[in-house]
C-alpha positions, 0 to 999 in steps of 0.5 A: 500499499502506498502511504503519503506521510507527513510526521511534523505538523503544528496546531494552535495548541502550540504555535500553528494557525489551524485546530487540529480538526482543520489540520486533519481535514487539509491533510486529507484534501492533499491526499496525506493518509498518515500524519502526526501532530507534534505540537510544541511541548504539548500533547493536548490536540492528540484526542481531537485529532484522533477522533477527526482522523478516524472519522475520515480515514486518515492514520494518526500517530501520536506525536509531540515535539519537545524543546531541549538543552543539552550540555556536551564538551562544554557546548549547550546544544538546543535541539527539538525532539520529536516523540512518536507512538507513545502512551499518552498517559505515561508521557503526560507527567513528563510533559506537565513538568516541562510546562511548569518549567516553561512558564517560570522561564518566560517569567524570567526572561520578561524580568530580564528584559525589564531590568535590561531596559531600566539600565538604559545602557544599550551598546549594540554591535549592530548599528540597525538596532535602536530601542524606542525612547520612553518606554513604559516598563509597566506595560511589559508583562505576561499579558501585554507580550501574549496579546501583542504576539496574538494581535500581530501574528493572528489579527486576534484580540484575545479574550479573558478566557482565551488568555487563560487557554494560552497560558495553560496550553502554549509553549511560551518560548523565548522566541515570543520575547524576540518577536515582542522586542522586534515588533514593539521595542525596536524603532525600526523593526522592518529594517531589521526584517528586511536585512536579517530575514532569518537571523534577526533572532540570532542577532538579538541573542548576541545583542541582548545577552543579558536577557537570553541566558542559556536557561538550562535550568528551565529545559529538559535535557536531550538524554532525559527526554529520549528516556521519557519517550522510551519509558512511554513506549515511544520512539525519539527522533531529532528534528531538523538536525542541521537547522542551525548548521550555517551559524556555527564555525567548523570546530562546533560543527564537528562537536555537533556531529559527535553530539548526535552520535552521543545521542544515538548511543543514549537511545535516540531512535532516529533523525528527521532527514527531510524536512521543510524548505527554508530561506536559511540556506539554498537548495543545494545546502538543503540537499547536503544536510539531508545527505549527511542525515540519511548517511548517519541513519544508514551507518547507525541502522536508525529511523529516518523520518519526513516532516513539513513543520507545517504551522498552517497558512500559506508559507509551509505546506503539507506533505512538502519537505524541501521540494515541490513533491509530496514524499511517499512510500510503499509498505 
């Protein structure tokens, strides 16, 4: 039987634009007959997605994407671990721990931001970054930041009930703080976006180091996450393994390859070898990363997976993994 599969998608339970039912319906329309929803650090969409998938004949695989930070040979690697086919009841306590850590980290980042702005000593190595004058620091809080993010990204004013839902279910990562700084606190956000279409978050991290500490205490590490997934009868896959490769020097790239082998020895089941096309690197570079990932999988006899990282909307499409074709395979 031919299977058309997409194993990396997101709903509005994390940072996607569609609800679970809408994503499953869109998959069905595209002829995708196997799908996994891999929301960031939450499995709350699974029940609704599974029910919809069963009703229209799409094979649904339990999924999650867990943000991890791991120290290896003196370097901190921030990765995403995809988990599949786990027992939700067995994994739930681990996910709830992550949510509590995430909320603490978000509050810490907001406090760091306010303390940073209070000093008014902004010395940036990028001339484009200019902080607005006369900022009202009292307006920089959890509610303001989340509401600003939703209005900007989703064109939606959150009700009190919806805001509570976001606090309870969403992954409130540093990326939201990055976007809040760019779109609300910086004088010229469009210039920054034009000059750094994909790297502005890295530029911000370098210039706002005081805010974006490594945060390891607020993340699970990769090995603990792999073990949690295995203890839940699931499998662990390293998502888009070379997404940040272009930002690293040769020494870090070599260390990262050793890190991947370290994860494999510690139970990692596979790599996502084809994933969404993006503007960080060109087609040739994309194919090179895919080739390296595939060779690692073959060498270590581990699983290869495919995923579009679809967040809804028009930018990243279901079933497309760095090409115009939907990837299918026979079973």
